[in-house]
LOLO-136222 format. One record per residue (C-alpha): x, y, z. Coordinates in steps of 0.25 Angstrom, whole numbers, padded with zeros to 4 digits, always signed. Example, Ala and Ser with C-alpha at 12.3 -4.5 7.8 and 13.67 -1.06 7.14 Angstrom:
BEGIN
+0049-0018+0031 +0055-0004+0029 
// end
This chain:
BEGIN
-0001+0000+0001 +0012+0009+0004 +0016+0008-0010 +0004+0009-0017 +0003+0023-0009 +0018+0026-0014 +0013+0025-0028 +0001+0034-0025 +0010+0046-0019 +0019+0044-0031 +0007+0045-0043 +0002+0058-0034 +0015+0064-0035 +0016+0062-0050 +0004+0069-0052 +0008+0080-0043 +0021+0080-0050 +0013+0082-0063 +0006+0093-0057 +0018+0101-0054 +0026+0098-0066 +0021+0111-0074 +0029+0118-0062 +0042+0112-0067 +0040+0121-0081 +0051+0129-0085 +0050+0142-0077 +0048+0157-0086 +0060+0165-0086 +0063+0178-0089 +0073+0186-0097 +0085+0192-0091 +0098+0197-0095 +0110+0194-0087 +0110+0208-0082 +0095+0208-0079 +0099+0196-0070 +0111+0201-0065 +0104+0215-0063 +0090+0209-0056 +0099+0202-0046 +0109+0213-0042 +0098+0223-0038 +0085+0213-0033 +0085+0205-0021 +0081+0192-0025 +0074+0185-0011 +0072+0168-0010 +0062+0166+0001 +0067+0152+0005 +0063+0142+0016 +0051+0131+0019 +0040+0126+0011 +0029+0130+0020 +0037+0139+0028 +0032+0152+0025 +0041+0157+0010 +0027+0159+0003 +0022+0168+0016 +0034+0177+0013 +0034+0175-0002 +0019+0181-0004 +0022+0192+0006 +0036+0196-0002 +0031+0194-0016 +0019+0206-0012 +0032+0216-0010 +0032+0228-0021 +0048+0227-0020 +0047+0210-0023 +0045+0203-0034 +0041+0188-0030 +0041+0177-0042 +0026+0178-0049 +0020+0178-0061 +0015+0189-0071 +0009+0187-0084 -0002+0176-0088 +0008+0171-0096 +0018+0166-0083 +0005+0164-0076 +0001+0154-0085 +0016+0146-0084 +0017+0147-0070 +0002+0144-0067 +0007+0137-0052 +0017+0147-0048 +0007+0151-0037 +0006+0134-0033 +0021+0136-0031 +0021+0148-0022 +0030+0156-0032 +0042+0147-0028 +0054+0152-0037 +0060+0137-0037 +0047+0132-0045 +0050+0145-0055 +0063+0140-0060 +0071+0128-0065 +0084+0133-0060 +0086+0126-0048 +0079+0113-0043 +0066+0112-0036 +0069+0100-0028 +0056+0094-0032 +0049+0105-0025 +0042+0106-0039 +0036+0091-0037 +0043+0086-0051 +0038+0071-0055 +0052+0065-0050 +0049+0071-0036 +0038+0062-0035 +0044+0050-0040 +0057+0053-0031 +0048+0053-0020 +0041+0041-0023 +0053+0033-0025 +0061+0039-0013 +0048+0035-0002 +0046+0023-0008 +0059+0018-0014 +0069+0027-0006 +0073+0015+0004 +0079+0007-0009 +0084+0018-0019 +0094+0027-0013 +0093+0043-0013 +0100+0048-0025 +0101+0062-0032 +0090+0059-0040 +0082+0052-0028 +0086+0059-0016 +0079+0052-0003 +0079+0050+0011 +0072+0039+0017 +0060+0040+0006 +0061+0055+0007 +0064+0060-0006 +0073+0074-0003 +0065+0082-0014 +0053+0090-0015 +0046+0099-0003 +0050+0096+0009 +0061+0087+0005 +0069+0094-0003 +0080+0101+0006 +0083+0088+0013 +0092+0086-0001 +0106+0092-0001 +0104+0094-0017 +0094+0104-0012 +0102+0111-0005 +0108+0120-0019 +0121+0131-0014 +0129+0142-0022 +0137+0128-0026 +0125+0122-0036 +0127+0125-0050 +0116+0133-0051 +0123+0145-0044 +0126+0151-0058 +0123+0163-0067 +0116+0154-0077 +0106+0148-0068 +0105+0160-0060 +0099+0169-0072 +0089+0157-0075 +0083+0158-0061 +0083+0173-0061 +0077+0173-0075 +0067+0162-0070 +0063+0170-0057 +0065+0183-0064 +0052+0178-0074 +0043+0180-0060 +0050+0191-0054 +0047+0207-0055 +0062+0209-0058 +0060+0224-0055 +0058+0221-0040 +0070+0222-0031 +0067+0207-0024 +0064+0196-0030 +0058+0186-0022 +0059+0171-0024 +0050+0160-0013 +0055+0145-0013 +0056+0139+0000 +0064+0128-0007 +0076+0137-0011 +0080+0138+0003 +0090+0126+0000 +0096+0135-0012 +0098+0147-0007 +0112+0147-0009 +0111+0143-0024 +0099+0155-0025 +0109+0165-0019 +0120+0161-0027 +0112+0159-0041 +0107+0174-0039 +0123+0178-0036 +0127+0174-0048 +0118+0183-0056 +0123+0194-0047 +0138+0192-0052 +0144+0192-0066 +0144+0181-0075 +0156+0170-0072 +0168+0176-0076 +0178+0167-0084 +0182+0155-0074 +0170+0154-0067 +0171+0166-0057 +0162+0176-0054 +0165+0190-0054 +0155+0199-0044 +0150+0213-0052 +0150+0224-0045 +0137+0231-0040 +0129+0240-0049 +0127+0254-0044 +0110+0256-0042 +0104+0268-0040 +0100+0272-0023 +0087+0268-0020 +0078+0279-0018 +0068+0279-0008 +0071+0266-0003 +0063+0259-0014 +0067+0244-0016 +0069+0243-0030 +0079+0234-0038 +0088+0248-0042 +0088+0253-0030 +0100+0249-0023 +0097+0233-0023 +0108+0225-0022 +0104+0211-0026 +0105+0199-0017 +0096+0187-0014 +0090+0185-0002 +0083+0173+0005 +0071+0173+0017 +0070+0158+0024 +0058+0155+0027 +0055+0147+0039 +0047+0139+0047 +0043+0130+0060 +0050+0116+0055 +0036+0108+0060 +0025+0118+0054 +0034+0119+0040 +0035+0102+0041 +0019+0103+0044 +0015+0113+0032 +0025+0105+0024 +0016+0092+0025 +0005+0095+0015 +0017+0096+0002 +0024+0083+0010 +0016+0073+0013 +0029+0062+0014 +0036+0069+0023 +0034+0070+0039 +0035+0081+0048 +0049+0076+0052 +0053+0076+0037 +0049+0091+0034 +0055+0095+0047 +0068+0089+0040 +0068+0096+0029 +0064+0108+0036 +0077+0108+0044 +0085+0105+0030 +0078+0118+0025 +0081+0127+0036 +0095+0120+0039 +0100+0123+0024 +0095+0137+0024 +0101+0142+0036 +0115+0136+0032 +0113+0142+0016 +0111+0154+0024 +0126+0156+0026 +0129+0156+0012 +0121+0167+0009 +0122+0182+0009 +0120+0187+0024 +0106+0193+0024 +0102+0188+0012 +0094+0178+0020 +0083+0179+0029 +0075+0168+0037 +0060+0170+0042 +0051+0161+0049 +0037+0159+0046 +0034+0160+0061 +0039+0174+0063 +0033+0178+0048 +0021+0175+0052 +0023+0179+0067 +0030+0195+0062 +0027+0197+0049 +0029+0212+0050 +0043+0211+0058 +0046+0199+0047 +0044+0205+0034 +0049+0218+0037 +0062+0212+0040 +0061+0204+0027 +0059+0217+0020 +0070+0225+0026 +0080+0214+0023 +0074+0213+0007 +0075+0229+0008 +0061+0230+0003 +0049+0239+0008 +0043+0233+0020 +0030+0225+0016 +0024+0225+0029 +0020+0240+0025 +0015+0237+0012 -0001+0234+0005 +0004+0219+0003 +0008+0216+0019 -0007+0213+0025 -0011+0205+0015 +0000+0196+0017 -0002+0199+0033 -0017+0195+0032 -0013+0182+0025 -0001+0177+0034 -0004+0165+0043 +0000+0170+0057 +0002+0156+0063 +0007+0146+0051 +0011+0135+0061 -0001+0134+0069 -0008+0124+0060 +0004+0115+0059 +0007+0116+0074 -0008+0109+0077 -0005+0100+0066 +0007+0096+0071 +0001+0095+0087 -0011+0087+0084 -0001+0077+0076 +0007+0075+0086 -0004+0073+0096 -0012+0064+0086 +0001+0056+0082 +0011+0049+0091 +0021+0049+0078 +0019+0063+0075 +0022+0065+0089 +0036+0056+0088 +0039+0063+0075 +0038+0078+0082 +0049+0071+0093 +0057+0067+0081 +0057+0080+0074 +0062+0088+0086 +0072+0078+0090 +0079+0076+0078 +0076+0090+0070 +0074+0100+0082 +0088+0104+0083 +0090+0106+0069 +0078+0114+0068 +0082+0123+0081 +0096+0125+0075 +0090+0131+0062 +0078+0140+0066 +0070+0144+0078 +0061+0133+0077 +0059+0122+0088 +0052+0108+0084 +0049+0106+0099 +0039+0116+0099 +0028+0112+0088 +0030+0125+0080 
// end
C-alpha cells in the first residue's frame, strides 16, 4: 500500500510540474549598452530582500515597492503581462524572472518530482550524487530543503561572477524595473544563499571590462552633480551599491507556516533548514562590505513598524515612507500577531500527540543552542 501511495504522490507531482512548467520560459530582456549598464550600477542602489520563505519578505517588499523612489520588479503593458500572467503567483520574485543563476528546483521542474520520488522510495539503495543529492530519503532541492545542499551556496568564486552574466541578469531584471529610479528592488528569499555571488556580479559591472591577462582595472568614480533639496535621484550624488535586507522569523513559526508547501517534511526538518539559511547568511555577511546588510526580524517589524521602517529608509538614503500616503493602507493590512495562530496550533498538537511533544524535546535538545547562536530566538519558549 505504501508503494501505491508513493506512486500516487509521484503522479500528482508530475501534474503539478506541468502547471509550473510555464514559469520556466525564457524571461524578457531589455537592450542595454555596456555604458548604460555601468551607469545604472554606478548610480543606483540595487536592494535585495532575502531570508526565509514565509519569513516576512513579501510583507516588507509590498511596502517598499510603493515608495516613490523605489522600483520593484513589475509589469507595464499588456504584452508583458501576457507573457508573465503568473507573476503574481510567484510574488514577483526575481529568481523566477531570470535564467542566469540556478533556481534550485524552487520552480518545480518535472525532474524535481522524479528525483524526490527516487530519493524517498529508493534512497536507501541509491547513493547521493550531484544529480540526486539526498540525505536519508530527503531530496536536498526545492522549498524547505535546498539550503541543506552545499551546491546551493554560491559565492564570488562561482563562474557566474563575470561581466557577461551580470549584464545578462541586469538586462532581464531591467526589463521589469523602472531604471530611472534611484533604488531598484528585487525580492527572493532563496537568494540568501547566493548574496556573495550577487554582490560580486554587480561589482563586475561597476568596473572596467577585464584587461588583458584577466585582471580587472578599477574605474575612477564619475563626477556627479550635487543634490538639490535632498531629492533622491540617480543623478543626485548617489553612489551605486548593492544592499541586502535579511528577513528572519522564529524558526518554529516559520516551520509551521511552511507546512502548506512541504507536506513531506517534519517540523524538525524545517527548523534544520531554517538553521542552514540563517547560519550561512550570517557567515556570508562577513564577506560583504560594511553597512551593506540589514537584518530584520518579522516580530520586530510588526511590533515596531514605524521605527523599523524609518531606520530602513534612512539606511537606504530615501524619504521616510511612514509619512506618505502609502503608509496607512499598508499598515492597516499588517498582521500584528503573525505567530499567534501557529503558537496555538503547536501547543494543541503537543497536547494531543505524545510524539509531537517528543519531537519538540528533540528539536530543543539538538538544535536549541545553534538557534541561540545565530538569533535572539529561544526554542524553549514556543514562539
